[in-house]
Legacy VTK file of the C-alpha trace (Angstrom):
# vtk DataFile Version 3.0
C-alpha trace
ASCII
DATASET POLYDATA
POINTS 94 float
57.061 146.091 115.628
60.563 148.347 113.773
59.709 150.811 111.716
62.043 150.279 108.756
61.899 153.777 107.304
62.244 154.804 110.689
65.617 153.035 111.192
66.631 154.087 107.492
66.221 157.697 108.121
67.808 157.802 111.269
71.016 155.457 109.341
71.186 158.171 106.518
71.307 161.509 108.902
73.488 159.489 111.485
76.189 158.444 108.557
75.906 162.325 107.275
76.904 164.091 110.586
79.677 161.467 110.778
81.062 162.135 107.166
80.758 165.719 108.164
83.153 165.111 111.307
85.357 163.261 109.403
86.054 165.340 107.246
86.152 168.205 109.362
88.972 166.060 111.359
90.720 165.359 107.711
91.036 169.195 107.534
91.878 169.449 110.862
94.965 167.016 109.979
95.730 168.857 106.792
95.540 172.498 108.142
98.429 171.006 111.236
100.413 169.150 108.644
100.870 172.256 106.212
101.106 174.591 109.053
98.424 176.619 107.993
94.252 177.839 108.770
91.803 175.054 109.760
89.634 177.932 107.048
92.210 177.031 104.012
92.533 173.514 104.465
88.543 173.385 104.393
88.243 175.547 101.644
90.005 172.488 99.803
88.104 170.852 97.144
88.135 167.589 98.025
86.798 167.982 101.340
84.348 170.561 100.576
82.840 167.798 98.247
83.020 165.469 101.313
81.459 168.208 103.595
78.239 168.515 100.812
78.296 164.919 100.847
77.496 164.596 104.653
75.437 167.252 104.596
73.104 166.055 101.538
72.697 162.786 103.472
71.664 164.513 106.662
69.168 166.343 104.764
67.798 163.264 102.809
67.603 161.214 106.248
65.253 164.165 107.519
63.023 164.435 104.558
62.769 160.909 105.119
61.804 161.185 108.357
59.646 164.365 108.232
55.619 164.122 108.555
54.555 167.061 106.314
55.175 167.622 103.351
56.090 171.262 103.133
58.945 169.625 106.071
60.005 167.562 103.718
60.002 170.548 100.745
62.778 171.882 102.675
65.018 169.407 103.449
64.933 168.368 99.942
65.705 171.963 98.486
68.474 171.937 101.380
70.054 168.589 100.291
69.482 169.701 96.669
71.672 172.879 97.798
74.315 170.783 99.483
74.412 168.501 96.024
74.643 171.619 93.931
77.603 172.391 96.478
79.032 169.236 95.799
79.134 169.057 91.724
81.049 172.508 92.538
83.483 171.611 94.280
84.366 168.538 91.877
84.024 170.598 89.421
86.679 173.215 90.474
88.939 170.290 91.787
89.164 168.715 87.843
LINES 1 95
94 0 1 2 3 4 5 6 7 8 9 10 11 12 13 14 15 16 17 18 19 20 21 22 23 24 25 26 27 28 29 30 31 32 33 34 35 36 37 38 39 40 41 42 43 44 45 46 47 48 49 50 51 52 53 54 55 56 57 58 59 60 61 62 63 64 65 66 67 68 69 70 71 72 73 74 75 76 77 78 79 80 81 82 83 84 85 86 87 88 89 90 91 92 93
C-alpha cells in the first residue's frame, strides 16, 4: 500500500527544489541579459521571493517526513525563517 503522507511530503520538497532551481536559472538569464553579476541578479526582490518560497516548500516537505518531534520543529523553524524572508522581499518590492 502506498503511504500518501510520504508521497505528499516527497512531492513538496522536490517541488521546492524545482522552484529554487528555476529561480537560479532565471537569475542567471537576467544577469546575462543585463550584463551584471549573478549575485546582483539574485538580490532582486522577485528572485528573493521565489527562492524563499522554494526553501519554504522544501522545509515543509521535510517537516512532514520527519519522525521525531524535535526534527520536525527544526524544519518548521527553518520554514518560518524562509517565509519571513519571502515576506521581507515582497515588502521591499512594493
